[in-house]
N, C-alpha and C positions, 0 to 999 in steps of 0.2 A: 593512400595514393591509388588512384584509378589508372589502370593500364588498359589501353585500347589496342587490340590487335589490328594489324594492318590487314586489309582484305586479302584473301588468298589469291594467288596468281591462278589464272585459268589452267586447268589440267589439260592434258592431251585430249581427253574425252570431251571436255568443254569446247576446246578448239575445233574438234571435228564436228560437234553439234552446231557450233556457231557457223562454220563453213557451210554445212548442209542447210541451215536456216537462211543464210545469205543467198545461196544459190536458189533456194525455193522462192525467196522474195524477188529475185531477179526474174524468174519465170512468171510469177504472178504479175509483175510490172509489165512484162511483155504481153500478157493476156489482158491488160487494162483492168486488172483486179487490184486497184491501188490500195484500198483499205486493207485487204488481206496482205498485200505486200508490206504495208506499214507494220502490221503485227509481226510478220516474220523478220523484218529488219530490226524491230525492237527486241525480239527474242535473241537474234544474233548479237546485238549490243549487250544485252544482259549477260550472255555467256562469255563474250570476249569483246569488251569495249574497244571501239576504234572510231575516231572522229569522222571518217569518210561515210559512216552510216548516217550521220546527220544530213549529209548532202542527199543521199538516196531517199531518206524520209521526206526531205523538202521537195524533191521532185514528185513524189507521190501526192503530197498535199497540194502542190501546185496543180497537178492534173485533176484533183478533186475539187478545185476551186476554193480550197481552204487557205486563203491568202495569209491570214495571220499565223497559222501554224507553219506554213511554208517559210514565211519570213523568219520565224523563230528558229526553225531547223537550219536554214542557210546561215543565219547569224551565229548559231552555236558551232556550225562547221568552221566558219572563218575565225571564230574566237579560239577554237581548239587547234586549228591549223592556220595560223596567220600567214605563213609562207607557202600555202598551198599553190601548186602550179596553176590551178584554174581559178585563183582568187579574183582575177579581173572579170572573168566570165560570171562567177557567182555574185560579185558585187553588182554587175550589170543586171543580173536577174533580180536582185534585191531592189534596185532602183525601179525596174519595170513593175514589180509587184507593188511597191509603194505608190507609184503613179496610178496603177489600177485601183488601189484602195482610195486614193484621193478622188479619182473620177467617179467612184461609186458612192462617195460620201462616208465611207467607213472610217471610224477613228482607229488609230493605231495604238496598241498597248506597248508600253516600254519594254 
């Protein structure tokens, strides 16, 4: 019989590192360094997963004009947090991005 251990809960050190990475990502976003911000948001997520990070990554990709990636991130956010307080705003952003894709003739991946 194979026993698979559950992933370890983030330690206090991981939580502190995740918080630092998240704050760094926010600063990079404010500096319009969106690709660098994505890397830091992803680092924060690896250290301490939280669905709101998907939203932030989506914002970065939207700023970069990476519509498909932005859509995926926003959808992951709503899938992980279906009752998010800003779900209507995010759903509107998804519709706008889908509209932009259609106008440019891009095909949407499922």
